[in-house]
MARBALUM-42094 format. One line per field, with one value per residue: residue number from 1; x, y, z of N, C-alpha, C in turn. Coordinates in steps of 0.1 Angstrom, whole numbers, plus 5000, padded with zeros to 4 digits. Layout:
<vexros>
k: [NUM; ...]
n_X: [X; ...]
n_Y: [Y; ...]
n_Z: [Z; ...]
ca_X: [X; ...]
ca_Y: [Y; ...]
ca_Z: [Z; ...]
c_X: [X; ...]
c_Y: [Y; ...]
c_Z: [Z; ...]
</vexros>
This chain:
<vexros>
k: [1; 2; 3; 4; 5; 6; 7; 8; 9; 10; 11; 12; 13; 14; 15; 16; 17; 18; 19; 20; 21; 22; 23; 24; 25; 26; 27; 28; 29; 30; 31; 32; 33; 34; 35; 36; 37; 38; 39; 40; 41; 42; 43; 44; 45; 46; 47; 48; 49; 50; 51; 52; 53; 54; 55; 56; 57; 58; 59; 60; 61; 62; 63; 64; 65; 66; 67; 68; 69; 70; 71; 72; 73; 74; 75; 76; 77; 78; 79; 80; 81; 82; 83; 84; 85; 86; 87; 88; 89; 90; 91; 92; 93; 94; 95; 96; 97; 98; 99; 100; 101; 102; 103; 104; 105; 106; 107; 108; 109; 110; 111; 112; 113; 114; 115; 116; 117; 118; 119; 120; 121; 122; 123; 124; 125; 126; 127; 128; 129; 130; 131; 132; 133; 134; 135; 136; 137; 138; 139; 140; 141; 142; 143; 144; 145; 146; 147; 148; 149; 150; 151; 152; 153; 154; 155; 156; 157; 158; 159; 160; 161; 162; 163; 164; 165; 166; 167; 168; 169; 170; 171; 172; 173; 174; 175; 176; 177; 178; 179; 180; 181; 182; 183; 184; 185; 186; 187; 188; 189; 190; 191; 192; 193; 194; 195; 196; 197; 198; 199; 200; 201; 202; 203; 204; 205; 206; 207; 208; 209; 210; 211; 212; 213; 214; 215; 216; 217; 218; 219; 220; 221; 222; 223; 224; 225; 226; 227; 228; 229; 230; 231; 232; 233; 234; 235; 236; 237; 238; 239; 240; 241; 242; 243; 244; 245; 246; 247; 248; 249; 250; 251; 252; 253; 254; 255; 256; 257; 258; 259; 260; 261; 262; 263; 264; 265; 266; 267; 268; 269; 270; 271; 272; 273; 274; 275; 276; 277; 278; 279; 280; 281; 282; 283; 284; 285; 286; 287; 288; 289; 290; 291; 292; 293; 294; 295; 296; 297; 298; 299; 300; 301; 302; 303; 304; 305; 306; 307; 308; 309; 310; 311; 312; 313; 314; 315; 316; 317; 318; 319; 320; 321]
n_X: [4802; 4799; 4818; 4818; 4841; 4841; 4856; 4862; 4880; 4902; 4926; 4960; 4977; 4961; 4945; 4966; 4971; 4949; 4950; 4961; 4938; 4916; 4926; 4928; 4902; 4891; 4913; 4901; 4875; 4881; 4877; 4880; 4878; 4859; 4863; 4850; 4860; 4875; 4884; 4907; 4923; 4938; 4936; 4936; 4961; 4978; 4968; 4961; 4977; 4968; 4957; 4936; 4917; 4889; 4865; 4871; 4853; 4844; 4838; 4823; 4828; 4832; 4848; 4834; 4806; 4797; 4799; 4790; 4779; 4770; 4751; 4713; 4699; 4726; 4730; 4711; 4718; 4743; 4731; 4718; 4737; 4756; 4734; 4737; 4756; 4752; 4762; 4768; 4778; 4791; 4817; 4821; 4844; 4838; 4821; 4798; 4763; 4750; 4763; 4757; 4727; 4729; 4740; 4722; 4699; 4708; 4706; 4721; 4727; 4745; 4756; 4786; 4801; 4819; 4812; 4786; 4786; 4811; 4829; 4848; 4880; 4889; 4913; 4930; 4943; 4940; 4916; 4906; 4918; 4904; 4880; 4881; 4889; 4867; 4845; 4854; 4871; 4899; 4933; 4952; 4983; 5001; 5010; 5013; 5015; 5026; 5021; 5041; 5043; 5068; 5080; 5076; 5092; 5116; 5119; 5120; 5145; 5158; 5148; 5153; 5180; 5190; 5215; 5229; 5250; 5251; 5240; 5208; 5187; 5153; 5138; 5112; 5100; 5075; 5043; 5010; 5002; 5010; 5024; 5035; 5054; 5090; 5117; 5137; 5162; 5171; 5168; 5188; 5212; 5211; 5218; 5245; 5257; 5255; 5271; 5295; 5304; 5296; 5304; 5289; 5262; 5226; 5198; 5162; 5137; 5104; 5076; 5043; 5025; 5021; 5025; 5043; 5054; 5069; 5084; 5103; 5114; 5126; 5145; 5163; 5170; 5185; 5207; 5242; 5240; 5226; 5232; 5231; 5206; 5170; 5140; 5107; 5079; 5066; 5055; 5029; 5015; 5017; 5037; 5058; 5061; 5074; 5102; 5109; 5108; 5133; 5152; 5175; 5170; 5144; 5139; 5114; 5089; 5058; 5039; 5020; 5043; 5058; 5042; 5037; 5062; 5072; 5054; 5059; 5083; 5107; 5130; 5121; 5126; 5109; 5099; 5085; 5066; 5040; 5021; 5003; 5022; 5018; 5012; 5039; 5049; 5038; 5043; 5068; 5090; 5090; 5107; 5108; 5117; 5116; 5110; 5136; 5137; 5112; 5093; 5073; 5053; 5024; 4993; 4994; 5021; 5037; 5067; 5085; 5106; 5123; 5134; 5160; 5191; 5214; 5202; 5186; 5209; 5221; 5204; 5198; 5226; 5226; 5204; 5216; 5237]
n_Y: [4884; 4903; 4914; 4925; 4937; 4943; 4965; 4978; 4989; 5018; 5033; 5030; 5007; 4987; 4985; 4974; 4951; 4934; 4930; 4907; 4889; 4899; 4897; 4871; 4863; 4871; 4860; 4836; 4836; 4843; 4871; 4905; 4925; 4949; 4973; 4985; 5011; 5030; 5065; 5072; 5051; 5056; 5039; 5041; 5053; 5033; 5013; 5012; 5001; 4975; 4946; 4931; 4944; 4961; 4985; 5014; 5021; 5046; 5046; 5068; 5077; 5093; 5101; 5119; 5115; 5127; 5122; 5110; 5087; 5081; 5072; 5066; 5079; 5082; 5054; 5047; 5062; 5050; 5022; 5030; 5038; 5015; 4999; 5010; 4994; 4970; 4946; 4909; 4894; 4898; 4901; 4906; 4919; 4921; 4919; 4934; 4938; 4959; 4963; 4941; 4942; 4965; 4957; 4934; 4951; 4961; 4946; 4928; 4893; 4871; 4870; 4870; 4868; 4879; 4857; 4872; 4896; 4895; 4906; 4917; 4911; 4903; 4886; 4905; 4895; 4866; 4862; 4870; 4851; 4828; 4832; 4832; 4805; 4791; 4800; 4797; 4779; 4785; 4787; 4813; 4831; 4857; 4877; 4907; 4920; 4950; 4962; 4984; 5008; 5001; 5020; 5046; 5040; 5040; 5064; 5078; 5074; 5091; 5116; 5118; 5116; 5091; 5072; 5039; 5029; 5036; 5032; 5033; 5046; 5045; 5063; 5060; 5083; 5093; 5091; 5075; 5083; 5099; 5083; 5063; 5074; 5073; 5091; 5118; 5114; 5090; 5079; 5095; 5085; 5058; 5064; 5076; 5053; 5039; 5057; 5055; 5028; 5027; 5043; 5057; 5067; 5074; 5089; 5090; 5106; 5099; 5113; 5126; 5158; 5167; 5186; 5177; 5157; 5169; 5183; 5162; 5158; 5181; 5182; 5160; 5172; 5194; 5182; 5168; 5154; 5162; 5169; 5144; 5137; 5135; 5148; 5136; 5145; 5163; 5152; 5132; 5101; 5085; 5094; 5093; 5063; 5049; 5060; 5047; 5024; 5020; 5022; 5003; 4995; 4997; 5017; 5019; 5034; 5023; 5024; 5039; 5037; 5017; 4994; 4998; 5000; 4974; 4959; 4965; 4952; 4959; 4952; 4956; 4972; 4974; 4996; 4989; 5004; 5007; 4993; 4961; 4933; 4921; 4940; 4944; 4922; 4905; 4902; 4887; 4904; 4919; 4930; 4933; 4955; 4955; 4974; 4977; 4957; 4944; 4919; 4914; 4934; 4957; 4974; 5004; 4998; 5020; 5024; 5041; 5056; 5035; 5022; 5005; 5017; 5006; 4978; 4983; 4988; 4962; 4946; 4960; 4954; 4927; 4921; 4936; 4921]
n_Z: [4809; 4837; 4867; 4901; 4927; 4959; 4981; 5008; 5026; 5038; 5023; 5007; 5014; 5021; 4997; 4981; 4994; 4990; 4964; 4951; 4953; 4943; 4915; 4916; 4914; 4890; 4873; 4877; 4864; 4841; 4828; 4833; 4864; 4881; 4905; 4936; 4956; 4979; 4977; 4988; 4985; 4963; 4942; 4913; 4905; 4904; 4898; 4866; 4845; 4849; 4837; 4847; 4862; 4856; 4858; 4879; 4905; 4927; 4960; 4978; 5007; 5037; 5070; 5083; 5077; 5055; 5028; 4993; 4994; 5018; 5047; 5045; 5023; 5007; 5003; 4987; 4964; 4960; 4954; 4931; 4915; 4912; 4898; 4870; 4859; 4856; 4869; 4871; 4892; 4926; 4948; 4981; 5002; 5032; 5061; 5064; 5065; 5053; 5027; 5014; 5015; 4995; 4972; 4965; 4963; 4943; 4920; 4916; 4909; 4918; 4950; 4968; 4998; 5029; 5060; 5074; 5100; 5113; 5119; 5141; 5153; 5127; 5109; 5085; 5059; 5062; 5064; 5040; 5024; 5033; 5024; 4997; 4994; 5003; 4988; 4963; 4960; 4958; 4965; 4976; 4974; 4993; 4979; 4965; 4931; 4913; 4881; 4861; 4835; 4813; 4797; 4810; 4834; 4822; 4813; 4836; 4846; 4829; 4834; 4859; 4862; 4870; 4879; 4869; 4882; 4910; 4942; 4944; 4971; 4984; 5008; 5027; 5043; 5053; 5066; 5079; 5103; 5136; 5153; 5137; 5124; 5119; 5136; 5125; 5131; 5133; 5107; 5098; 5113; 5102; 5074; 5080; 5086; 5063; 5043; 5054; 5044; 5018; 4988; 4968; 4967; 4964; 4978; 4979; 4989; 5000; 5008; 5026; 5024; 5051; 5080; 5101; 5087; 5066; 5084; 5093; 5067; 5061; 5083; 5074; 5052; 5058; 5067; 5061; 5040; 5022; 4993; 4983; 4980; 4968; 4965; 4965; 4970; 4956; 4938; 4918; 4927; 4905; 4891; 4910; 4913; 4891; 4897; 4922; 4913; 4900; 4922; 4942; 4968; 4992; 5023; 5047; 5066; 5082; 5059; 5027; 5011; 5018; 5010; 4984; 4973; 4976; 4963; 4935; 4931; 4944; 4972; 5005; 5033; 5063; 5086; 5114; 5139; 5153; 5146; 5136; 5128; 5109; 5085; 5076; 5068; 5050; 5023; 5003; 4996; 5017; 5047; 5079; 5106; 5140; 5169; 5193; 5222; 5218; 5211; 5192; 5173; 5174; 5174; 5196; 5206; 5203; 5195; 5181; 5184; 5193; 5170; 5158; 5138; 5134; 5132; 5110; 5091; 5092; 5080; 5053; 5046; 5043; 5022; 5002; 4994]
ca_X: [4801; 4805; 4820; 4824; 4848; 4842; 4869; 4859; 4890; 4907; 4941; 4966; 4982; 4949; 4943; 4977; 4973; 4935; 4949; 4961; 4925; 4907; 4933; 4922; 4887; 4893; 4915; 4891; 4862; 4886; 4873; 4886; 4870; 4852; 4862; 4843; 4871; 4877; 4892; 4920; 4928; 4945; 4938; 4937; 4975; 4987; 4962; 4961; 4983; 4963; 4946; 4926; 4909; 4881; 4864; 4876; 4843; 4847; 4831; 4823; 4821; 4842; 4847; 4824; 4797; 4793; 4801; 4779; 4771; 4767; 4733; 4703; 4703; 4735; 4729; 4701; 4725; 4752; 4724; 4717; 4755; 4757; 4725; 4741; 4765; 4746; 4767; 4762; 4782; 4798; 4824; 4823; 4857; 4839; 4809; 4788; 4751; 4747; 4767; 4749; 4716; 4728; 4743; 4712; 4688; 4713; 4701; 4731; 4722; 4754; 4764; 4797; 4806; 4824; 4803; 4779; 4786; 4822; 4840; 4856; 4890; 4891; 4924; 4928; 4950; 4937; 4898; 4905; 4922; 4895; 4868; 4883; 4890; 4854; 4838; 4858; 4882; 4915; 4946; 4958; 4992; 5000; 5025; 5009; 5026; 5020; 5025; 5042; 5046; 5083; 5085; 5079; 5102; 5127; 5118; 5122; 5161; 5166; 5143; 5160; 5192; 5192; 5226; 5229; 5264; 5249; 5231; 5197; 5178; 5142; 5135; 5098; 5099; 5063; 5033; 4996; 4999; 5023; 5032; 5042; 5066; 5103; 5122; 5146; 5177; 5171; 5170; 5202; 5221; 5214; 5224; 5257; 5263; 5259; 5280; 5311; 5306; 5294; 5307; 5282; 5248; 5217; 5186; 5152; 5128; 5091; 5067; 5036; 5027; 5015; 5034; 5051; 5062; 5075; 5093; 5112; 5122; 5137; 5157; 5173; 5177; 5196; 5218; 5255; 5234; 5218; 5233; 5229; 5189; 5161; 5126; 5096; 5070; 5058; 5052; 5017; 5017; 5018; 5051; 5066; 5063; 5087; 5113; 5111; 5112; 5147; 5161; 5182; 5161; 5136; 5138; 5100; 5080; 5048; 5032; 5020; 5054; 5062; 5033; 5039; 5077; 5074; 5047; 5066; 5094; 5117; 5132; 5115; 5130; 5096; 5099; 5073; 5066; 5028; 5009; 5003; 5033; 5013; 5013; 5052; 5055; 5029; 5049; 5083; 5097; 5092; 5118; 5104; 5125; 5105; 5115; 5144; 5130; 5100; 5092; 5065; 5045; 5009; 4986; 5000; 5034; 5043; 5080; 5092; 5121; 5131; 5137; 5175; 5194; 5222; 5197; 5184; 5216; 5225; 5194; 5205; 5237; 5223; 5199; 5222; 5253]
ca_Y: [4886; 4914; 4911; 4939; 4933; 4955; 4963; 4992; 4998; 5030; 5036; 5024; 4996; 4975; 4982; 4966; 4938; 4927; 4928; 4891; 4880; 4904; 4894; 4856; 4860; 4879; 4849; 4822; 4840; 4849; 4885; 4917; 4929; 4961; 4972; 4995; 5015; 5043; 5076; 5073; 5039; 5059; 5027; 5047; 5058; 5023; 4999; 5015; 4990; 4960; 4943; 4922; 4952; 4969; 4999; 5017; 5029; 5054; 5047; 5082; 5080; 5099; 5103; 5129; 5109; 5136; 5116; 5109; 5073; 5079; 5075; 5063; 5088; 5076; 5037; 5049; 5066; 5039; 5012; 5034; 5038; 5002; 4995; 5012; 4985; 4957; 4934; 4896; 4888; 4906; 4896; 4916; 4916; 4924; 4912; 4941; 4935; 4971; 4960; 4929; 4948; 4975; 4949; 4929; 4960; 4971; 4937; 4917; 4880; 4863; 4876; 4863; 4878; 4873; 4857; 4885; 4901; 4886; 4919; 4918; 4906; 4896; 4889; 4912; 4885; 4853; 4863; 4870; 4839; 4821; 4834; 4827; 4789; 4786; 4802; 4795; 4767; 4790; 4789; 4823; 4836; 4872; 4884; 4916; 4928; 4961; 4962; 4998; 5012; 5002; 5031; 5055; 5036; 5044; 5079; 5085; 5073; 5101; 5129; 5123; 5114; 5080; 5061; 5026; 5026; 5041; 5024; 5043; 5042; 5049; 5065; 5063; 5088; 5096; 5081; 5082; 5087; 5107; 5072; 5055; 5083; 5070; 5102; 5121; 5113; 5075; 5080; 5101; 5076; 5048; 5072; 5076; 5040; 5034; 5066; 5051; 5019; 5029; 5058; 5063; 5067; 5083; 5089; 5095; 5109; 5103; 5118; 5135; 5173; 5170; 5194; 5167; 5148; 5181; 5188; 5150; 5159; 5192; 5179; 5155; 5178; 5201; 5176; 5168; 5144; 5173; 5171; 5132; 5133; 5140; 5150; 5133; 5150; 5172; 5146; 5124; 5086; 5076; 5099; 5086; 5049; 5047; 5061; 5038; 5008; 5024; 5020; 4990; 4990; 5008; 5017; 5028; 5035; 5013; 5036; 5034; 5037; 5004; 4986; 5000; 4995; 4960; 4952; 4967; 4942; 4962; 4945; 4968; 4972; 4981; 4999; 4986; 5011; 5009; 4985; 4948; 4929; 4914; 4947; 4945; 4908; 4896; 4903; 4881; 4913; 4927; 4926; 4941; 4958; 4960; 4982; 4973; 4952; 4940; 4906; 4917; 4950; 4961; 4991; 5009; 4995; 5029; 5021; 5045; 5059; 5025; 5018; 5008; 5022; 4995; 4967; 4986; 4987; 4950; 4942; 4964; 4947; 4911; 4922; 4940; 4914]
ca_Z: [4825; 4846; 4882; 4910; 4939; 4972; 4991; 5011; 5038; 5035; 5022; 5000; 5018; 5023; 4983; 4978; 5004; 4986; 4951; 4946; 4957; 4930; 4906; 4912; 4908; 4874; 4866; 4878; 4855; 4828; 4828; 4841; 4873; 4884; 4916; 4944; 4966; 4984; 4968; 4994; 4981; 4951; 4930; 4897; 4903; 4904; 4887; 4853; 4838; 4855; 4827; 4853; 4867; 4845; 4860; 4893; 4910; 4938; 4973; 4985; 5023; 5046; 5087; 5087; 5071; 5046; 5014; 4988; 4997; 5034; 5052; 5039; 5011; 5000; 5002; 4975; 4955; 4955; 4947; 4915; 4909; 4907; 4888; 4858; 4855; 4853; 4872; 4871; 4903; 4932; 4957; 4989; 5012; 5045; 5066; 5065; 5061; 5043; 5013; 5012; 5009; 4986; 4960; 4963; 4958; 4927; 4911; 4914; 4911; 4927; 4960; 4975; 5009; 5042; 5072; 5083; 5116; 5118; 5115; 5152; 5154; 5117; 5101; 5072; 5051; 5064; 5061; 5023; 5020; 5036; 5017; 4982; 4995; 5008; 4981; 4952; 4961; 4953; 4973; 4969; 4980; 4995; 4971; 4955; 4920; 4904; 4867; 4855; 4819; 4812; 4791; 4821; 4842; 4813; 4810; 4849; 4845; 4819; 4837; 4873; 4860; 4877; 4875; 4876; 4890; 4923; 4951; 4949; 4980; 4985; 5022; 5031; 5057; 5059; 5074; 5079; 5117; 5140; 5159; 5126; 5117; 5126; 5139; 5115; 5137; 5129; 5095; 5095; 5118; 5089; 5062; 5084; 5085; 5049; 5037; 5060; 5039; 5006; 4984; 4958; 4972; 4964; 4986; 4974; 5000; 4997; 5021; 5020; 5028; 5064; 5085; 5107; 5075; 5058; 5092; 5092; 5053; 5062; 5089; 5067; 5039; 5065; 5070; 5054; 5028; 5013; 4977; 4979; 4983; 4958; 4972; 4957; 4975; 4947; 4926; 4925; 4930; 4893; 4885; 4916; 4911; 4881; 4902; 4928; 4904; 4897; 4932; 4946; 4978; 5000; 5039; 5047; 5077; 5078; 5051; 5015; 5003; 5019; 5003; 4969; 4968; 4978; 4953; 4924; 4933; 4953; 4986; 5014; 5049; 5069; 5100; 5122; 5153; 5159; 5136; 5138; 5121; 5095; 5075; 5072; 5063; 5040; 5011; 5004; 4994; 5030; 5058; 5090; 5118; 5151; 5179; 5205; 5235; 5216; 5204; 5181; 5173; 5175; 5177; 5207; 5207; 5205; 5193; 5167; 5189; 5198; 5160; 5157; 5128; 5131; 5127; 5093; 5084; 5087; 5070; 5044; 5038; 5037; 5011; 4989; 4993]
c_X: [4806; 4805; 4823; 4830; 4844; 4851; 4872; 4868; 4896; 4921; 4945; 4970; 4972; 4945; 4952; 4976; 4961; 4937; 4950; 4947; 4916; 4913; 4927; 4910; 4886; 4900; 4906; 4880; 4866; 4881; 4877; 4875; 4869; 4858; 4856; 4855; 4865; 4885; 4905; 4929; 4940; 4948; 4939; 4951; 4982; 4982; 4961; 4964; 4978; 4952; 4936; 4917; 4903; 4878; 4867; 4862; 4848; 4836; 4831; 4817; 4833; 4839; 4833; 4809; 4789; 4792; 4789; 4771; 4770; 4753; 4725; 4704; 4716; 4738; 4720; 4709; 4734; 4745; 4722; 4726; 4757; 4750; 4730; 4751; 4763; 4754; 4761; 4766; 4789; 4804; 4828; 4835; 4853; 4825; 4799; 4772; 4748; 4751; 4761; 4734; 4718; 4731; 4731; 4700; 4694; 4712; 4712; 4727; 4728; 4761; 4773; 4804; 4812; 4810; 4798; 4783; 4798; 4834; 4850; 4868; 4894; 4905; 4924; 4933; 4939; 4920; 4897; 4908; 4910; 4882; 4869; 4883; 4877; 4847; 4839; 4870; 4897; 4922; 4954; 4971; 4993; 5011; 5017; 5017; 5018; 5029; 5029; 5044; 5061; 5088; 5084; 5089; 5115; 5131; 5123; 5140; 5165; 5162; 5147; 5173; 5199; 5204; 5226; 5240; 5263; 5241; 5219; 5189; 5165; 5139; 5120; 5097; 5084; 5053; 5020; 4993; 5013; 5030; 5039; 5054; 5079; 5112; 5134; 5162; 5182; 5174; 5186; 5212; 5224; 5222; 5241; 5267; 5265; 5270; 5295; 5313; 5305; 5296; 5299; 5264; 5238; 5203; 5173; 5143; 5114; 5085; 5054; 5036; 5022; 5030; 5046; 5059; 5073; 5087; 5106; 5121; 5131; 5147; 5168; 5179; 5187; 5210; 5232; 5252; 5226; 5217; 5229; 5210; 5181; 5147; 5117; 5081; 5060; 5053; 5039; 5024; 5021; 5033; 5063; 5071; 5074; 5103; 5117; 5114; 5129; 5156; 5162; 5171; 5154; 5139; 5123; 5098; 5069; 5040; 5028; 5032; 5061; 5054; 5039; 5054; 5079; 5066; 5055; 5081; 5107; 5117; 5127; 5118; 5117; 5098; 5089; 5073; 5052; 5017; 5012; 5014; 5030; 5013; 5026; 5057; 5049; 5033; 5065; 5091; 5099; 5102; 5117; 5115; 5115; 5114; 5126; 5136; 5116; 5100; 5083; 5059; 5030; 5005; 4993; 5012; 5043; 5059; 5088; 5105; 5130; 5137; 5153; 5182; 5206; 5215; 5190; 5196; 5221; 5218; 5198; 5214; 5233; 5216; 5207; 5236; 5250]
c_Y: [4896; 4911; 4922; 4930; 4945; 4953; 4977; 4996; 5009; 5026; 5027; 5009; 4985; 4972; 4970; 4950; 4928; 4925; 4915; 4883; 4886; 4899; 4875; 4854; 4864; 4868; 4834; 4822; 4842; 4862; 4895; 4921; 4942; 4960; 4986; 4998; 5028; 5054; 5073; 5061; 5042; 5047; 5032; 5051; 5046; 5010; 5002; 5007; 4975; 4957; 4933; 4931; 4962; 4982; 5000; 5026; 5033; 5054; 5058; 5082; 5084; 5097; 5110; 5126; 5119; 5134; 5115; 5098; 5071; 5082; 5068; 5069; 5081; 5061; 5038; 5051; 5054; 5027; 5018; 5034; 5026; 4996; 4998; 5003; 4971; 4945; 4920; 4889; 4901; 4899; 4909; 4913; 4922; 4917; 4924; 4938; 4946; 4970; 4948; 4931; 4953; 4966; 4940; 4937; 4964; 4958; 4927; 4902; 4870; 4869; 4868; 4873; 4869; 4869; 4869; 4885; 4894; 4896; 4919; 4908; 4898; 4898; 4895; 4902; 4874; 4851; 4863; 4857; 4827; 4821; 4830; 4814; 4785; 4788; 4796; 4783; 4772; 4790; 4799; 4829; 4850; 4876; 4894; 4921; 4938; 4961; 4978; 4998; 5010; 5014; 5045; 5053; 5040; 5057; 5084; 5082; 5087; 5115; 5131; 5120; 5104; 5073; 5047; 5020; 5032; 5034; 5035; 5038; 5048; 5049; 5070; 5068; 5093; 5087; 5084; 5086; 5090; 5090; 5064; 5062; 5084; 5088; 5105; 5114; 5098; 5071; 5081; 5091; 5066; 5054; 5074; 5064; 5037; 5043; 5060; 5038; 5021; 5041; 5064; 5058; 5075; 5083; 5095; 5096; 5110; 5104; 5126; 5149; 5176; 5178; 5186; 5160; 5157; 5182; 5174; 5153; 5169; 5190; 5172; 5162; 5190; 5194; 5174; 5162; 5151; 5172; 5155; 5130; 5142; 5138; 5145; 5139; 5158; 5164; 5135; 5109; 5080; 5082; 5095; 5069; 5043; 5049; 5052; 5025; 5008; 5021; 5004; 4986; 5003; 5007; 5024; 5029; 5027; 5026; 5029; 5032; 5023; 4990; 4987; 4996; 4978; 4954; 4956; 4961; 4948; 4957; 4957; 4964; 4982; 4984; 5000; 4993; 5008; 5003; 4969; 4942; 4926; 4924; 4949; 4935; 4902; 4895; 4895; 4890; 4922; 4922; 4938; 4943; 4962; 4968; 4975; 4967; 4946; 4929; 4906; 4930; 4949; 4972; 4993; 5005; 5009; 5031; 5029; 5051; 5049; 5017; 5013; 5009; 5012; 4979; 4970; 4982; 4973; 4945; 4947; 4957; 4936; 4915; 4925; 4930; 4903]
c_Z: [4832; 4862; 4888; 4922; 4948; 4979; 4996; 5022; 5029; 5030; 5012; 5001; 5016; 5007; 4978; 4985; 4994; 4969; 4945; 4946; 4947; 4920; 4904; 4909; 4892; 4866; 4864; 4866; 4841; 4823; 4835; 4853; 4878; 4899; 4924; 4955; 4971; 4978; 4975; 4991; 4969; 4939; 4916; 4894; 4900; 4898; 4873; 4844; 4842; 4847; 4833; 4862; 4852; 4852; 4875; 4896; 4923; 4948; 4979; 4998; 5030; 5059; 5091; 5084; 5062; 5031; 5008; 4990; 5013; 5035; 5043; 5024; 5001; 4996; 4989; 4964; 4951; 4948; 4932; 4909; 4901; 4899; 4873; 4849; 4851; 4857; 4874; 4887; 4912; 4946; 4968; 5001; 5027; 5048; 5068; 5056; 5048; 5029; 5007; 5006; 4995; 4973; 4954; 4957; 4942; 4916; 4908; 4918; 4922; 4936; 4966; 4986; 5022; 5049; 5075; 5095; 5120; 5118; 5130; 5152; 5140; 5111; 5087; 5059; 5051; 5060; 5046; 5017; 5024; 5027; 5003; 4982; 4997; 4994; 4965; 4947; 4957; 4967; 4970; 4980; 4983; 4992; 4960; 4945; 4915; 4895; 4866; 4844; 4822; 4805; 4800; 4831; 4835; 4813; 4823; 4852; 4838; 4828; 4852; 4872; 4868; 4873; 4880; 4884; 4906; 4928; 4952; 4958; 4984; 5002; 5024; 5042; 5062; 5064; 5076; 5095; 5123; 5147; 5147; 5119; 5126; 5126; 5128; 5117; 5133; 5115; 5091; 5101; 5106; 5077; 5067; 5082; 5071; 5043; 5043; 5052; 5021; 5000; 4977; 4959; 4969; 4970; 4982; 4983; 4997; 5010; 5015; 5024; 5041; 5071; 5093; 5098; 5071; 5071; 5094; 5079; 5055; 5071; 5083; 5054; 5046; 5072; 5059; 5040; 5020; 4997; 4974; 4978; 4972; 4965; 4960; 4965; 4968; 4935; 4929; 4923; 4917; 4888; 4895; 4916; 4902; 4885; 4910; 4925; 4902; 4909; 4934; 4957; 4985; 5015; 5039; 5061; 5071; 5069; 5036; 5009; 5006; 5011; 4990; 4965; 4966; 4966; 4936; 4924; 4938; 4967; 4995; 5027; 5055; 5083; 5108; 5136; 5161; 5153; 5136; 5126; 5108; 5081; 5070; 5067; 5058; 5027; 5012; 5001; 5006; 5039; 5068; 5100; 5129; 5161; 5190; 5216; 5229; 5207; 5191; 5181; 5169; 5176; 5193; 5213; 5210; 5203; 5185; 5173; 5193; 5183; 5159; 5143; 5124; 5126; 5112; 5083; 5080; 5078; 5056; 5035; 5034; 5025; 4998; 4987; 4983]
</vexros>
């Protein structure tokens, strides 16, 4: 039996969130599941060791509608691409009629999908839970887990001189948008609080190459903590994850690193400034911090300057106590 799961949301975070649901389908039918995902899900970098995932098929669509699978001609190409795999079943994690028609025309006999035309106000996690409960009578917990190659984890200890008698801290200072990037001064204030109480700490700085992210990175590197910092921005995701696995704790913006570090089992403090809270508390390994003066957080909270470093430090102490 050959099964396809369609997860067309963009970004690493959503790929991580949907992982337990895709794995549940694999377990139910006792066969690995192929996935149709976008390139920016970076699935190939962190799912290569997952025995429940078969093929990773890239959905080539972009914001400019110039992707190989965009438009009517793109839909025809996608139909032909899927036909080559002879899938028996497909599980579509969206309400799009387009994907329903594409998979039907690709010759897939059994199509399971969210209710059509119900995208508006759809809860990303609850919709997936309801979907598998209704279609397969499965009750799925939202607790993604990513398996890493243990030898790669061990190699990173040697390659980066990671000492187990240190407190190794990941700082996920990057972010996909400007309203998610907590200012460097807040990270530096937290680092000062840590330094006052802990003598032996090392900070691993995870970010992208965006100019604004690099500015935050450089401001931290220009501080007194320079010699305690190791930058990860020149590494790809596959080489970064084994390093994170050796950390005691992560403090991350709402970014790919918060999702990934929690999924590989690292307690992760998530600094929530401008995204629905569900993206920072769906995993038992996540501990969200919201802006001062707010009862919750969502789009347009715009709270990046109101994240309190003392609250980060308090949660840090609770986790490591």
